[in-house]
C-alpha positions in Angstrom: 0.0 0.0 0.0 1.4 3.4 -1.0 1.8 5.9 1.8 0.4 9.1 0.4 1.0 11.2 3.5 3.3 14.2 3.3 6.8 13.6 4.6 6.3 15.6 7.8 3.1 13.6 8.5 5.2 10.4 8.3 8.2 11.7 10.2 6.8 14.1 12.7 9.0 16.8 14.2 10.2 15.4 17.5 14.0 15.4 17.9 15.0 11.7 17.7 17.4 9.4 15.9 14.7 7.5 14.0 17.2 5.1 12.4 16.2 2.3 10.1 18.2 -0.5 8.4 19.1 0.2 4.8 20.2 -2.5 2.3 23.4 -2.2 0.3 21.3 -1.9 -2.9 19.5 1.1 -1.5 22.5 2.8 0.1 22.9 5.6 -2.5 19.7 5.6 -4.4 19.7 6.5 -8.0 16.2 7.9 -8.1 15.0 11.2 -6.7 12.5 10.7 -3.9 10.0 13.0 -5.6 10.4 11.5 -9.1 12.5 14.3 -10.6 14.4 12.3 -13.2 16.8 15.2 -13.9 17.7 15.9 -10.3 20.6 13.5 -10.0 22.6 14.7 -12.9 21.9 18.4 -12.1 23.1 17.9 -8.5 26.3 16.2 -9.6 27.0 19.0 -12.1 26.3 21.7 -9.4 28.7 19.9 -7.1 31.4 20.1 -9.6 30.8 23.8 -10.2 30.9 24.5 -6.5 34.1 22.4 -6.0 35.7 24.3 -8.9 34.7 27.8 -7.7 34.4 27.5 -3.9 36.5 24.5 -3.0 37.6 25.7 0.4 34.0 26.4 1.4 32.7 22.9 0.4 35.6 20.6 1.0 38.0 20.1 3.9 40.1 17.2 5.2 42.3 16.8 8.2 45.7 15.1 7.9 45.8 11.3 8.0 42.3 10.9 6.4 43.5 9.6 3.1 43.3 5.9 4.0 39.7 6.1 5.2 38.9 8.2 2.2 40.4 5.6 -0.1 38.0 3.2 1.5 35.1 5.5 0.7 36.2 5.9 -2.9 36.4 2.2 -3.5 33.0 1.6 -1.8 31.3 4.2 -3.9 32.9 2.8 -7.1 31.8 -0.7 -6.2 28.3 0.4 -5.3 27.8 2.3 -8.5 29.1 -0.5 -10.7 26.8 -3.0 -8.9 23.6 -1.1 -8.6 23.5 1.9 -10.9 24.2 0.7 -14.4 20.7 -0.5 -15.2 19.0 2.9 -15.0 18.3 4.0 -18.6 17.6 7.6 -17.5 20.9 7.9 -15.8 23.4 9.4 -18.2 26.2 9.9 -15.7 29.1 7.6 -16.2 30.2 6.2 -12.9 33.9 6.7 -13.0 36.3 9.3 -11.8 38.6 9.7 -14.8 40.0 13.2 -14.7 42.6 15.4 -16.1 46.2 14.9 -15.0 46.1 18.2 -13.2 43.3 16.8 -10.9 45.0 13.5 -10.2 46.1 14.7 -6.8 42.6 15.4 -5.5 41.9 14.0 -2.1 40.2 10.6 -2.4 37.0 11.8 -0.6 36.8 14.7 -3.0 37.0 12.3 -5.9 34.3 10.0 -4.4 31.9 12.9 -3.8 32.1 14.0 -7.4 30.6 10.6 -8.5 27.3 11.0 -6.5 24.8 13.7 -5.5 25.3 12.8 -1.8 27.5 14.9 0.5 30.1 12.7 2.1 31.4 13.3 5.7 33.9 11.2 7.6 34.0 11.0 11.4 36.9 9.5 13.4 37.1 8.2 17.0 39.3 10.3 19.2 40.3 8.8 22.6 39.5 10.9 25.6 40.0 10.2 29.3 36.8 9.5 31.2 36.0 10.3 34.8 36.3 6.7 35.8 39.9 6.4 34.4 38.6 4.5 31.4 39.3 5.6 27.9 36.2 7.2 26.3 35.8 8.0 22.6 34.6 11.2 21.0 33.7 11.2 17.3 35.1 14.1 15.4 34.4 15.4 11.9 37.7 14.9 10.1 36.9 15.2 6.4 33.9 16.3 4.3 32.6 17.2 0.9 29.6 19.3 1.9 28.2 21.1 -1.2 24.6 21.2 0.0 24.7 22.4 3.7 21.4 23.2 5.4 22.4 26.3 7.3 25.8 25.3 8.6 29.3 26.3 7.6 31.8 23.4 7.1 34.8 25.4 8.4 33.1 26.0 11.7 32.5 22.2 12.3 35.8 20.7 11.2 37.7 18.7 13.8 34.9 19.1 16.3 33.0 16.4 18.2 29.4 15.5 17.6 28.1 17.5 20.5 29.9 20.7 19.3 28.7 20.1 15.7 25.1 19.9 16.9 25.4 22.8 19.4 22.9 25.1 17.5 20.2 22.3 17.5 17.7 23.0 20.3 17.4 20.3 23.0 20.2 18.2 21.4 22.1 17.9 24.7 19.3 16.6 26.8 17.5 14.5 24.2 20.0 13.2 21.6 23.6 13.7 22.7 23.7 10.5 24.8 21.8 8.2 22.3 23.9 9.5 19.4 27.2 8.9 21.2 26.1 5.4 22.2 25.0 4.6 18.7 28.4 5.6 17.3 30.3 3.7 19.9 28.3 0.5 19.3 28.3 0.6 15.5 29.5 -2.6 13.8 30.9 -3.1 10.3 28.4 -4.1 7.7 25.0 -2.7 8.7 23.8 0.6 7.1 21.5 2.8 9.2 19.3 5.5 7.6 17.1 8.4 8.7 15.2 11.3 7.1 15.3 14.9 8.2 13.1 17.6 6.9 13.0 21.4 7.0 11.5 24.3 5.1 13.2 26.9 3.0 12.4 29.6 0.4 13.4 28.6 -3.1 15.3 25.6 -4.4 18.9 26.6 -3.6 20.9 23.6 -2.4 24.0 25.6 -1.2 22.5 27.3 1.9 25.2 27.6 4.6 24.0 30.7 6.4 21.0 30.5 8.6 20.9 34.3 9.0 20.2 34.7 5.3 16.8 32.9 5.4 13.9 34.9 4.0 10.2 35.0 4.8 7.8 33.3 2.5 5.2 35.2 0.5 1.6 34.4 1.7 0.8 32.3 -1.4 1.7 28.7 -1.7 0.9 28.7 -5.4 4.0 30.7 -6.2 6.2 27.7 -5.3 8.5 29.8 -3.2 8.1 27.7 -0.1 9.8 24.4 -0.4 10.3 21.2 1.6 14.0 20.2 2.1 14.3 16.5 2.8 17.6 14.9 3.7 18.1 11.2 3.1 20.9 10.4 5.5 22.9 7.2 6.0 25.6 6.0 8.5 28.0 3.1 8.1 31.3 2.0 9.7 34.3 1.5 7.4 35.8 -2.0 7.6 39.5 -1.1 7.5 39.8 2.1 9.5 36.8 2.0 11.7 35.8 5.6 10.7 32.1 6.3 10.2 30.8 7.6 6.8 27.8 9.9 6.9 26.0 10.5 3.6 23.4 13.1 2.9 21.2 13.1 -0.2 19.2 16.3 -0.4 15.8 16.6 -2.1 13.9 19.9 -2.5 10.2 20.1 -3.6 7.7 23.0 -3.6 5.3 22.6 -0.7 2.4 23.2 -3.1 2.8 19.6 -4.1 0.9 18.6 -1.0 -1.8 21.2 -0.9 -4.4 18.6 -1.8 -3.0 15.9 0.5 -5.6 15.4 3.3 -4.7 17.6 6.3 -1.1 17.9 5.2 -0.7 21.7 5.4 -2.9 21.9 8.5 -0.7 19.3 10.2 2.4 21.2 9.2 1.1 24.5 10.6 0.2 22.7 13.8 3.7 21.1 14.1 5.3 24.5 13.7 3.1 26.2 16.3 3.6 23.3 18.8 7.4 23.4 18.7 9.3 25.0 21.6 10.3 28.6 21.0 13.9 27.5 20.5 12.8 25.0 17.9 10.6 27.5 16.2 13.5 29.9 15.9 15.8 27.2 14.6 13.3 25.9 12.1 12.3 29.4 11.0 8.6 28.8 11.8 7.7 32.5 11.8 9.1 32.9 8.3 6.8 30.3 6.8 3.6 30.7 8.9 2.0 33.2 6.6 2.2 31.0 3.5 0.6 28.1 5.5 -2.2 30.3 6.8 -5.6 29.6 5.2 -7.2 32.7 3.5 -10.1 34.2 5.3 
């Protein structure tokens, strides 16, 4: 049975991990979640333009990340060869042949140019615990992040998970512990996946600065107000034990769901029922006018 509810109706808005198992075949999906057959090729092309013009803004890697990144590159190559060659609509050739001048690119940079997903690597850093045991803190050590949802890569590099999520309301009390425990208990093989949604004006994928958000016009039919849906996966690398975090971003005008039963009413209620901190973080006030029913 097809679930015709809007994404926010299925996912809700409560801050939670919401992880589900993902098969290898579905790790990096070829298709766009909303059926846009051109989205994949357009996103890969946009990534290459951003990497060419704004490389220092969208790619960063700490020293000693090449081995783990080589793992990622090989995994991505193998996945594309095994699962993406039967899509007739997909004109992208799944290889990373490049000019000699680009041959020295970081392997994570090369891997990220093959797929629409952003690729982020996290490494375990030992840290002394209060009980004299050795604890682990997971730090962001390398990333190709071309499609950030209101966060700046340079501000997050080499920081632990808690610091990375510092702007997220209620993260410390609700998610910090479960996230750290999940990372510590990850095993090699399983792929975990989750969805995360937000709203934005327009269809721009490169949106690093939260302060630059704009208010929506009070008319859903103008397609300004959009749903931004992130398809995220986590898996542990077999050789280095680093964790690879992937993000596939999909953007669709909210007007797509204006005839879905209760969809817009439910969204408006979700925004109004959030805490003040979450409303500010999600930009609820910016979008309320476009969701308000005409009188």
